[in-house]
DSSP file (Angstrom, degrees, kcal/mol; ACC not computed):
  #  RESIDUE AA STRUCTURE BP1 BP2  ACC     N-H-->O    O-->H-N    N-H-->O    O-->H-N    TCO  KAPPA ALPHA  PHI   PSI    X-CA   Y-CA   Z-CA
    1    1 A M              0   0    0      0, 0.0     2,-0.3     0, 0.0    10,-0.2   0.000 360.0 360.0 360.0 130.7    0.0    0.0    0.0
    2    2 A I        -     0   0    0      8,-0.1     2,-0.5     6,-0.1     8,-0.2  -0.569 360.0-149.0 -78.1 129.7    1.3    3.5   -1.0
    3    3 A E  E     -A    9   0A   0      6,-3.3     6,-1.9    -2,-0.3     2,-0.5  -0.854  15.9-160.8 -93.4 137.2    1.7    6.0    1.9
    4    4 A E  E     +A    8   0A   0     -2,-0.5     4,-0.2     4,-0.2     2,-0.1  -0.972  37.7 115.0-125.6 124.3    1.2    9.5    0.7
    5    5 A K  S    S-     0   0    0      2,-2.7    98,-0.1    -2,-0.5     4,-0.0  -0.256  99.7 -32.0-142.1-123.5    2.3   12.6    2.4
    6    6 A Y  S    S+     0   0    0     -2,-0.1    94,-2.4    97,-0.1     2,-0.3   0.320 140.3  38.6 -83.6  10.7    4.9   15.0    0.9
    7    7 A Y  E    S- B   0  99A   0     92,-0.3    -2,-2.7    96,-0.1     2,-0.4  -0.927  80.3-124.1-143.5 162.7    6.1   11.7   -0.5
    8    8 A F  E     +AB   4  98A   0     90,-2.9    90,-2.5    -2,-0.3     2,-0.3  -0.973  37.8 179.6-109.2 136.2    4.9    8.4   -1.9
    9    9 A K  E     +AB   3  97A   0     -6,-1.9    -6,-3.3    -2,-0.4     2,-0.3  -0.983  11.7 170.6-140.7 147.4    6.3    5.4    0.0
   10   10 A T  E     - B   0  96A   0     86,-2.0    86,-2.9    -2,-0.3     2,-0.4  -0.977  25.5-128.7-148.1 157.4    6.1    1.7   -0.2
   11   11 A R  E     - B   0  95A   0     -2,-0.3     2,-0.4   -10,-0.2    84,-0.2  -0.875  21.0-161.8-109.8 143.3    7.7   -1.3    1.3
   12   12 A L  E     - B   0  94A   0     82,-3.4    82,-2.9    -2,-0.4     2,-0.3  -0.977  21.3-138.1-125.4 140.4    9.0   -4.1   -0.8
   13   13 A G  S    S+     0   0    0     -2,-0.4    80,-0.1    80,-0.2    82,-0.1  -0.067  74.7  95.1 -87.6  34.6    9.8   -7.6    0.2
   14   14 A I  S    S-     0   0    0     -2,-0.3    -2,-0.2    80,-0.1     5,-0.1  -0.887  83.1 -91.3-121.4 157.8   13.0   -7.8   -1.8
   15   15 A P    >>  -     0   0    0      0, 0.0     4,-2.2     0, 0.0     3,-0.7  -0.239  41.7-107.1 -65.9 159.1   16.6   -7.1   -0.9
   16   16 A Y  H 3> S+     0   0    0     77,-0.3     4,-2.4     1,-0.2     5,-0.2   0.841 115.4  53.5 -48.1 -48.4   18.0   -3.6   -1.3
   17   17 A E  H 3> S+     0   0    0      1,-0.2     4,-1.6     2,-0.2    -1,-0.2   0.840 112.0  47.0 -66.4 -35.2   20.2   -4.2   -4.3
   18   18 A Q  H <> S+     0   0    0     -3,-0.7     4,-2.0     2,-0.2    -1,-0.2   0.876 108.8  55.2 -70.2 -39.2   17.2   -5.7   -6.2
   19   19 A A  H  X S+     0   0    0     -4,-2.2     4,-2.4     2,-0.2    -2,-0.2   0.898 104.0  53.8 -61.0 -42.6   15.0   -2.8   -5.1
   20   20 A V  H  X S+     0   0    0     -4,-2.4     4,-2.3     1,-0.2    -1,-0.2   0.946 111.5  45.5 -61.0 -48.0   17.4   -0.2   -6.6
   21   21 A E  H  X S+     0   0    0     -4,-1.6     4,-1.7     1,-0.2    -1,-0.2   0.857 112.1  50.3 -61.2 -35.1   17.3   -2.0   -9.9
   22   22 A K  H  X S+     0   0    0     -4,-2.0     4,-2.3     2,-0.2    -1,-0.2   0.862 111.5  50.3 -75.9 -35.6   13.5   -2.4   -9.9
   23   23 A V  H  X S+     0   0    0     -4,-2.4     4,-2.6     2,-0.2     5,-0.2   0.918 109.2  50.1 -67.9 -43.4   13.2    1.4   -9.1
   24   24 A R  H  X S+     0   0    0     -4,-2.3     4,-2.2     1,-0.2    -2,-0.2   0.914 113.0  48.1 -63.5 -37.2   15.5    2.4  -11.9
   25   25 A S  H  X S+     0   0    0     -4,-1.7     4,-2.1     2,-0.2    -1,-0.2   0.901 110.8  48.5 -68.3 -40.0   13.5    0.2  -14.2
   26   26 A A  H  X S+     0   0    0     -4,-2.3     4,-1.0     1,-0.2    -1,-0.2   0.880 111.5  51.9 -69.9 -35.4   10.1    1.6  -13.1
   27   27 A L  H ><>S+     0   0    0     -4,-2.6     5,-2.7    -5,-0.2     3,-0.9   0.938 108.8  49.8 -61.7 -45.4   11.5    5.2  -13.5
   28   28 A A  H ><5S+     0   0    0     -4,-2.2     3,-1.8     1,-0.3    -2,-0.2   0.874 104.4  58.9 -64.3 -35.6   12.6    4.4  -17.0
   29   29 A D  H 3<5S+     0   0    0     -4,-2.1    -1,-0.3     1,-0.3    -2,-0.2   0.814 108.8  45.5 -61.6 -29.7    9.2    3.0  -17.8
   30   30 A E  T <<5S-     0   0    0     -4,-1.0    -1,-0.3    -3,-0.9    -2,-0.2   0.234 128.3 -97.3-101.4  13.0    7.7    6.4  -16.9
   31   31 A G  T < 5S+     0   0    0     -3,-1.8     2,-0.4     1,-0.3    -3,-0.2   0.577  79.2 133.8  85.4   8.4   10.4    8.4  -19.0
   32   32 A F      < -     0   0    0     -5,-2.7     2,-0.3    -6,-0.2    -1,-0.3  -0.745  36.5-162.5 -92.4 139.5   12.8    9.2  -16.1
   33   33 A G  E     -C   61   0A   0     28,-2.8    28,-2.9    -2,-0.4     2,-0.8  -0.811  25.6-116.6-106.0 161.8   16.5    8.8  -16.3
   34   34 A V  E     +C   60   0A   0     -2,-0.3    26,-0.2    26,-0.2     3,-0.1  -0.867  34.1 171.9 -98.0 109.3   18.8    8.8  -13.2
   35   35 A L  E     +     0   0A   0     24,-2.7     2,-0.3    -2,-0.8    -1,-0.2   0.827  66.2  24.3 -84.7 -36.8   21.1   11.8  -13.2
   36   36 A T  E     -C   59   0A   0     23,-1.1    23,-2.5     2,-0.0     2,-0.4  -0.941  56.1-169.0-132.1 150.9   22.6   11.4   -9.9
   37   37 A Q  E     -C   58   0A   0     -2,-0.3     2,-0.7    21,-0.2    21,-0.2  -0.909   6.7-167.9-143.2 117.0   23.1    8.6   -7.4
   38   38 A I  E     -C   57   0A   0     19,-2.9    19,-2.2    -2,-0.4     2,-1.1  -0.898  10.6-154.0-106.1 115.0   24.1    9.4   -3.8
   39   39 A D  E  >  -C   56   0A   0     -2,-0.7     4,-2.0    17,-0.2    17,-0.2  -0.781  14.1-175.6 -87.9 100.4   25.3    6.3   -1.8
   40   40 A V  H  > S+     0   0    0     15,-1.8     4,-2.9    -2,-1.1     5,-0.3   0.929  78.9  54.3 -65.5 -48.5   24.5    7.6    1.7
   41   41 A K  H  > S+     0   0    0     14,-1.1     4,-2.0     1,-0.2    -1,-0.2   0.936 112.5  43.7 -51.7 -51.8   25.9    4.7    3.5
   42   42 A A  H  > S+     0   0    0     13,-0.2     4,-2.3     2,-0.2    -1,-0.2   0.889 114.3  51.2 -63.6 -41.0   29.3    5.0    1.7
   43   43 A T  H  X S+     0   0    0     -4,-2.0     4,-2.5     1,-0.2     5,-0.3   0.901 110.7  46.7 -66.6 -44.4   29.3    8.9    2.1
   44   44 A L  H  X S+     0   0    0     -4,-2.9     4,-2.0     2,-0.2     6,-1.1   0.849 112.3  50.9 -69.1 -31.7   28.7    8.7    5.8
   45   45 A K  H  X S+     0   0    0     -4,-2.0     4,-1.2    -5,-0.3    -2,-0.2   0.930 115.9  41.4 -64.9 -48.3   31.3    6.1    6.3
   46   46 A K  H  < S+     0   0    0     -4,-2.3    -2,-0.2    -5,-0.2    -1,-0.2   0.899 124.2  34.8 -68.8 -43.2   33.9    8.1    4.4
   47   47 A K  H  < S+     0   0    0     -4,-2.5    -3,-0.2    -5,-0.2    -2,-0.2   0.839 137.8  14.7 -81.7 -39.1   33.1   11.5    5.9
   48   48 A L  H  < S-     0   0    0     -4,-2.0    -3,-0.2    -5,-0.3    -2,-0.2   0.409  89.5-126.2-120.5  -4.6   32.1   10.6    9.5
   49   49 A D     <  +     0   0    0     -4,-1.2     2,-0.3    -5,-0.5    -4,-0.3   0.888  65.3 136.0  55.5  41.0   33.4    7.0    9.9
   50   50 A V        -     0   0    0     -6,-1.1     2,-0.4    -9,-0.1    -1,-0.2  -0.868  55.6-122.7-113.3 148.9   29.9    6.0   11.0
   51   51 A D        +     0   0    0     -2,-0.3     2,-0.3    -3,-0.1    -9,-0.1  -0.762  35.1 171.5 -90.6 140.4   27.9    2.8    9.9
   52   52 A F        -     0   0    0     -2,-0.4     3,-0.1   -11,-0.1    -7,-0.1  -0.977  36.7 -94.8-145.7 152.4   24.5    3.4    8.3
   53   53 A K        -     0   0    0     -2,-0.3   -12,-0.2     1,-0.1     2,-0.2  -0.254  59.1 -77.8 -63.3 157.9   22.1    1.0    6.5
   54   54 A P        +     0   0    0      0, 0.0    34,-2.7     0, 0.0     2,-0.3  -0.433  68.6 159.4 -60.2 129.6   22.2    0.8    2.7
   55   55 A Y  E     - D   0  87A   0     32,-0.2   -15,-1.8    -2,-0.2   -14,-1.1  -0.938  16.7-174.8-159.6 125.8   20.4    3.9    1.6
   56   56 A V  E     -CD  39  86A   0     30,-2.7    30,-2.4    -2,-0.3     2,-0.6  -0.976  15.8-150.5-127.9 140.3   20.7    5.6   -1.9
   57   57 A I  E     -CD  38  85A   0    -19,-2.2   -19,-2.9    -2,-0.4     2,-0.5  -0.961  16.2-161.6-108.1 118.1   19.2    8.8   -3.2
   58   58 A L  E     -CD  37  84A   0     26,-3.6    26,-2.2    -2,-0.6     2,-0.9  -0.876  11.0-144.8-102.8 128.1   18.5    8.7   -6.9
   59   59 A G  E     -CD  36  83A   0    -23,-2.5   -24,-2.7    -2,-0.5   -23,-1.1  -0.808  24.0-164.5 -92.5 103.1   18.1   12.0   -8.7
   60   60 A A  E     -CD  34  82A   0     22,-3.1    22,-2.5    -2,-0.9     2,-0.4  -0.688   8.4-175.8 -96.2 142.2   15.4   11.3  -11.4
   61   61 A C  E     -C   33   0A   0    -28,-2.9   -28,-2.8    -2,-0.3    -2,-0.0  -0.989  22.2-163.2-142.1 133.6   14.7   13.5  -14.3
   62   62 A N    >>  -     0   0    0     -2,-0.4     4,-2.7   -30,-0.2     3,-1.1  -0.885  21.9-153.0-110.5 100.1   12.2   13.5  -17.1
   63   63 A P  H 3> S+     0   0    0      0, 0.0     4,-2.4     0, 0.0     5,-0.2   0.780  87.4  48.3 -45.2 -47.7   13.8   15.9  -19.6
   64   64 A P  H 3> S+     0   0    0      0, 0.0     4,-1.5     0, 0.0     5,-0.1   0.851 116.4  44.4 -64.6 -31.9   10.7   17.1  -21.4
   65   65 A L  H <> S+     0   0    0     -3,-1.1     4,-2.1     2,-0.2     5,-0.2   0.889 111.2  53.0 -75.0 -40.5    9.0   17.8  -18.2
   66   66 A A  H  X S+     0   0    0     -4,-2.7     4,-2.3     1,-0.2     5,-0.2   0.888 108.4  50.8 -58.0 -40.5   12.0   19.4  -16.6
   67   67 A Y  H  X S+     0   0    0     -4,-2.4     4,-1.8    -5,-0.3    -1,-0.2   0.895 108.7  52.5 -66.8 -40.6   12.3   21.8  -19.6
   68   68 A K  H  X S+     0   0    0     -4,-1.5     4,-1.5     1,-0.2    -2,-0.2   0.915 111.0  46.9 -60.5 -42.0    8.6   22.7  -19.3
   69   69 A T  H  X S+     0   0    0     -4,-2.1     4,-1.9     1,-0.2     7,-0.2   0.903 110.0  51.6 -71.8 -37.8    9.1   23.6  -15.6
   70   70 A L  H  < S+     0   0    0     -4,-2.3    -1,-0.2     1,-0.2    -2,-0.2   0.847 108.4  53.7 -66.7 -30.0   12.3   25.6  -16.3
   71   71 A Q  H  < S+     0   0    0     -4,-1.8    -1,-0.2    -5,-0.2     3,-0.2   0.884 113.6  42.0 -65.7 -39.0   10.3   27.6  -18.9
   72   72 A A  H  < S+     0   0    0     -4,-1.5     2,-0.3     1,-0.3    -2,-0.2   0.758 131.7  17.5 -82.7 -28.1    7.6   28.4  -16.4
   73   73 A E    ><  -     0   0    0     -4,-1.9     3,-1.6    -5,-0.1    -1,-0.3  -0.829  63.4-157.5-151.4 104.2   10.0   29.2  -13.5
   74   74 A E  G >  S+     0   0    0     -2,-0.3     3,-0.8     1,-0.3    -1,-0.1   0.867  93.5  47.2 -52.3 -46.6   13.7   29.9  -14.0
   75   75 A Q  G >  S+     0   0    0      1,-0.2     3,-2.6     2,-0.1    -1,-0.3   0.495  78.4 102.6 -84.0  -0.5   14.8   29.0  -10.5
   76   76 A I  G X   +     0   0    0     -3,-1.6     3,-2.7     1,-0.3    -1,-0.2   0.683  60.3  83.6 -55.1 -17.4   12.9   25.7  -10.3
   77   77 A G  G X  S+     0   0    0     -3,-0.8     3,-1.1     1,-0.3    -1,-0.3   0.732  74.4  72.4 -56.5 -21.0   16.2   24.0  -11.0
   78   78 A L  G <  S+     0   0    0     -3,-2.6    -1,-0.3     1,-0.2    -2,-0.2   0.722 102.6  42.4 -65.9 -19.7   16.7   24.3   -7.2
   79   79 A M  G <  S+     0   0    0     -3,-2.7    -1,-0.2    -4,-0.2    -2,-0.2   0.315  97.7 131.2-110.0   8.7   14.0   21.5   -6.9
   80   80 A L    <   +     0   0    0     -3,-1.1     2,-0.2    -4,-0.2   -19,-0.1  -0.828  41.1  42.8-109.8 150.3   15.3   19.3   -9.8
   81   81 A P  S    S-     0   0    0      0, 0.0     2,-0.5     0, 0.0   -20,-0.2   0.596  85.8-116.1 -79.8 178.6   15.8   16.5  -10.1
   82   82 A C  E     -D   60   0A   0    -22,-2.5   -22,-3.1    -2,-0.2     2,-0.3  -0.690  34.1-134.9 -75.9 123.1   13.0   14.5   -8.4
   83   83 A N  E     -D   59   0A   0     -2,-0.5    16,-2.0   -24,-0.2     2,-0.4  -0.618  22.3-174.7 -85.9 138.8   14.6   12.6   -5.6
   84   84 A V  E     -DE  58  98A   0    -26,-2.2   -26,-3.6    -2,-0.3     2,-0.4  -0.997  10.9-152.6-131.6 130.4   13.8    9.0   -5.0
   85   85 A V  E     -DE  57  97A   0     12,-3.8    12,-2.7    -2,-0.4     2,-0.4  -0.856   9.9-172.7-111.4 136.6   15.1    7.1   -1.9
   86   86 A V  E     +DE  56  96A   0    -30,-2.4   -30,-2.7    -2,-0.4     2,-0.3  -0.996  16.1 170.4-123.3 128.2   15.8    3.4   -1.6
   87   87 A Q  E     -DE  55  95A   0      8,-2.4     8,-2.5    -2,-0.4     2,-0.3  -0.965  36.8-112.1-136.6 153.0   16.7    2.0    1.8
   88   88 A E  E     - E   0  94A   0    -34,-2.7     6,-0.3    -2,-0.3     2,-0.2  -0.653  36.1-143.5 -80.2 139.9   17.2   -1.4    3.3
   89   89 A S    >   -     0   0    0      4,-2.3     3,-2.4    -2,-0.3   -73,-0.1  -0.661  24.0-105.8 -99.5 162.3   14.5   -2.0    6.0
   90   90 A S  T 3  S+     0   0    0      1,-0.3    -1,-0.1    -2,-0.2    -2,-0.0   0.713 116.0  59.8 -56.7 -26.4   15.0   -3.9    9.2
   91   91 A D  T 3  S-     0   0    0      1,-0.0    -1,-0.3     3,-0.0     3,-0.1   0.364 122.5 -98.4 -85.9   1.3   13.2   -7.0    8.0
   92   92 A G  S <  S+     0   0    0     -3,-2.4   -76,-0.2     1,-0.3    -2,-0.1   0.269  96.1  98.3  95.0 -14.2   15.6   -7.5    5.1
   93   93 A G  S    S-     0   0    0    -78,-0.1    -4,-2.3    -5,-0.1     2,-0.3   0.061  71.1-105.4 -87.7-152.0   13.3   -5.9    2.6
   94   94 A S  E     -BE  12  88A   0    -82,-2.9   -82,-3.4    -6,-0.3     2,-0.4  -0.959  10.9-143.3-142.1 158.4   13.4   -2.4    1.2
   95   95 A I  E     -BE  11  87A   0     -8,-2.5    -8,-2.4    -2,-0.3     2,-0.4  -0.969  15.3-166.7-117.4 132.0   11.6    1.0    1.5
   96   96 A V  E     +BE  10  86A   0    -86,-2.9   -86,-2.0    -2,-0.4     2,-0.4  -0.982   9.8 172.9-123.1 131.6   11.1    3.2   -1.4
   97   97 A A  E     -BE   9  85A   0    -12,-2.7   -12,-3.8    -2,-0.4     2,-0.4  -0.995   8.0-172.0-138.0 142.3   10.0    6.8   -1.2
   98   98 A A  E     -BE   8  84A   0    -90,-2.5   -90,-2.9    -2,-0.4   -14,-0.2  -0.986  33.2-104.2-131.3 141.5    9.7    9.5   -3.9
   99   99 A L  E     -B    7   0A   0    -16,-2.0   -92,-0.3    -2,-0.4     3,-0.1  -0.350  29.9-122.1 -57.1 140.7    9.0   13.2   -3.4
  100  100 A N     >  -     0   0    0    -94,-2.4     4,-2.0     1,-0.2     3,-0.3  -0.823  23.4-159.1 -84.2 104.5    5.6   14.3   -4.3
  101  101 A P  H  > S+     0   0    0      0, 0.0     4,-3.3     0, 0.0     5,-0.2   0.848  85.3  58.3 -55.9 -40.3    6.3   17.0   -6.9
  102  102 A L  H  > S+     0   0    0     15,-0.3     4,-1.7     1,-0.2    16,-0.1   0.925 106.8  46.3 -60.1 -45.0    3.0   18.7   -6.6
  103  103 A V  H  > S+     0   0    0     -3,-0.3     4,-0.8     2,-0.2     3,-0.4   0.946 114.8  48.3 -58.8 -48.4    3.5   19.4   -2.9
  104  104 A A  H >< S+     0   0    0     -4,-2.0     3,-0.9     1,-0.2     4,-0.2   0.921 112.1  48.4 -58.6 -45.9    7.0   20.6   -3.6
  105  105 A M  H >X S+     0   0    0     -4,-3.3     3,-1.5     1,-0.2     4,-0.5   0.751  97.0  70.1 -68.5 -25.2    5.9   22.9   -6.4
  106  106 A Q  H >< S+     0   0    0     -4,-1.7     3,-0.8    -3,-0.4    -1,-0.2   0.797  88.7  64.6 -60.7 -30.6    3.1   24.4   -4.5
  107  107 A S  T << S+     0   0    0     -3,-0.9    -1,-0.3    -4,-0.8    -2,-0.2   0.673  92.8  63.6 -67.1 -16.2    5.6   26.2   -2.3
  108  108 A V  T <4 S-     0   0    0     -3,-1.5    -1,-0.2    -4,-0.2    -2,-0.2   0.804  93.7-144.0 -82.5 -29.8    6.8   28.2   -5.3
  109  109 A G    <<  +     0   0    0     -3,-0.8    -3,-0.1    -4,-0.5    -2,-0.1   0.718  53.2 132.2  75.4  22.5    3.4   29.9   -5.8
  110  110 A N    >   -     0   0    0     -5,-0.5     3,-2.1     1,-0.1     4,-0.5  -0.903  42.0-162.6-108.1 105.4    3.5   29.9   -9.6
  111  111 A P  G >  S+     0   0    0      0, 0.0     3,-1.0     0, 0.0    -1,-0.1   0.750  86.5  71.0 -61.5 -21.7    0.2   28.7  -11.0
  112  112 A D  G 3  S+     0   0    0      1,-0.2     4,-0.4   -40,-0.1   -39,-0.1   0.662  93.6  58.3 -71.4 -12.8    1.9   28.1  -14.4
  113  113 A L  G <> S+     0   0    0     -3,-2.1     4,-3.1     1,-0.1     5,-0.3   0.728  84.4  84.0 -83.9 -23.0    3.8   25.1  -12.8
  114  114 A E  H <> S+     0   0    0     -3,-1.0     4,-2.6    -4,-0.5     5,-0.2   0.863  85.2  49.7 -58.5 -43.6    0.7   23.3  -11.7
  115  115 A P  H  > S+     0   0    0      0, 0.0     4,-2.1     0, 0.0    -1,-0.2   0.944 117.6  41.2 -59.8 -43.8   -0.2   21.4  -14.9
  116  116 A T  H  > S+     0   0    0     -4,-0.4     4,-2.8    -3,-0.2     5,-0.3   0.915 113.4  53.8 -67.0 -42.8    3.4   20.1  -15.2
  117  117 A A  H  X S+     0   0    0     -4,-3.1     4,-2.4     1,-0.2   -15,-0.3   0.895 108.5  50.3 -65.3 -37.4    3.6   19.4  -11.5
  118  118 A R  H  X S+     0   0    0     -4,-2.6     4,-2.8    -5,-0.3    -1,-0.2   0.946 110.5  49.4 -57.8 -50.8    0.4   17.3  -11.7
  119  119 A E  H  X S+     0   0    0     -4,-2.1     4,-2.2     1,-0.2    -2,-0.2   0.893 112.6  45.6 -57.3 -44.9    1.8   15.3  -14.6
  120  120 A V  H  X S+     0   0    0     -4,-2.8     4,-2.8     2,-0.2    -1,-0.2   0.917 111.6  53.9 -64.7 -41.2    5.1   14.6  -12.9
  121  121 A T  H  X S+     0   0    0     -4,-2.4     4,-2.8    -5,-0.3     5,-0.2   0.938 108.3  48.0 -59.0 -50.1    3.3   13.7   -9.7
  122  122 A E  H  X S+     0   0    0     -4,-2.8     4,-2.3     1,-0.2    -1,-0.2   0.919 111.7  50.8 -55.3 -46.0    1.1   11.2  -11.6
  123  123 A K  H  X S+     0   0    0     -4,-2.2     4,-2.1     2,-0.2    -2,-0.2   0.917 111.9  47.1 -56.6 -48.5    4.2    9.6  -13.2
  124  124 A M  H  X S+     0   0    0     -4,-2.8     4,-2.0     1,-0.2    -1,-0.2   0.868 110.3  52.6 -67.0 -34.1    5.9    9.3   -9.8
  125  125 A R  H  X S+     0   0    0     -4,-2.8     4,-2.6    -5,-0.2    -1,-0.2   0.901 108.6  49.9 -64.9 -40.1    2.8    7.8   -8.3
  126  126 A R  H  X S+     0   0    0     -4,-2.3     4,-2.9    -5,-0.2    -2,-0.2   0.854 106.3  57.4 -68.5 -34.7    2.7    5.3  -11.1
  127  127 A V  H  X S+     0   0    0     -4,-2.1     4,-1.6     2,-0.2    -2,-0.2   0.971 111.0  43.1 -53.2 -53.9    6.5    4.5  -10.4
  128  128 A I  H  X S+     0   0    0     -4,-2.0     4,-1.2     1,-0.2     3,-0.2   0.918 114.2  49.1 -62.6 -47.5    5.7    3.6   -6.9
  129  129 A Q  H  X S+     0   0    0     -4,-2.6     4,-1.2     1,-0.2    -1,-0.2   0.882 106.6  57.1 -58.9 -39.0    2.5    1.6   -7.8
  130  130 A A  H  X S+     0   0    0     -4,-2.9     4,-1.2     1,-0.2     3,-0.4   0.888 102.1  56.4 -61.3 -38.7    4.5   -0.3  -10.5
  131  131 A L  H  < S+     0   0    0     -4,-1.6     3,-0.3     1,-0.2    -1,-0.2   0.868 106.7  49.9 -62.3 -36.2    6.9   -1.5   -7.7
  132  132 A E  H  < S+     0   0    0     -4,-1.2    -1,-0.2     1,-0.2    -2,-0.2   0.826 111.7  47.5 -72.8 -29.6    4.1   -2.9   -5.7
  133  133 A T  H  <        0   0    0     -4,-1.2    -1,-0.2    -3,-0.4    -2,-0.2   0.613 360.0 360.0 -95.0 -11.0    2.6   -4.9   -8.7
  134  134 A H     <        0   0    0     -4,-1.2    -1,-0.2    -3,-0.3    -2,-0.1   0.450 360.0 360.0-104.0 360.0    5.7   -6.5  -10.1
């Protein structure tokens, strides 16, 4: 079941590594590429010498929709790309969460962003739903 707040979240009964690949595939199916990948576990180990669970932040981008938003609001690049988090859960499965773009874009206060924000939101919701059904 998808949890919806300022994000969409689901739990998967598959190991972390499989979940990361599944998320990448679901993103691609909705026209998103992954521009950045931040390995939080490795970064925290390197910078702070602390142990943390497997946790990655994927920076997903749908170029045509990103272009539309940049045309409507020049500084919207501050909110791009769309972040998706994959983390290992304590039961050996995985948790996947994606930012709800509509909630994020509302803070900008530009009504010209709303149609594209709704489109990106629906795509991101479908990404999370697809993870649950496969």
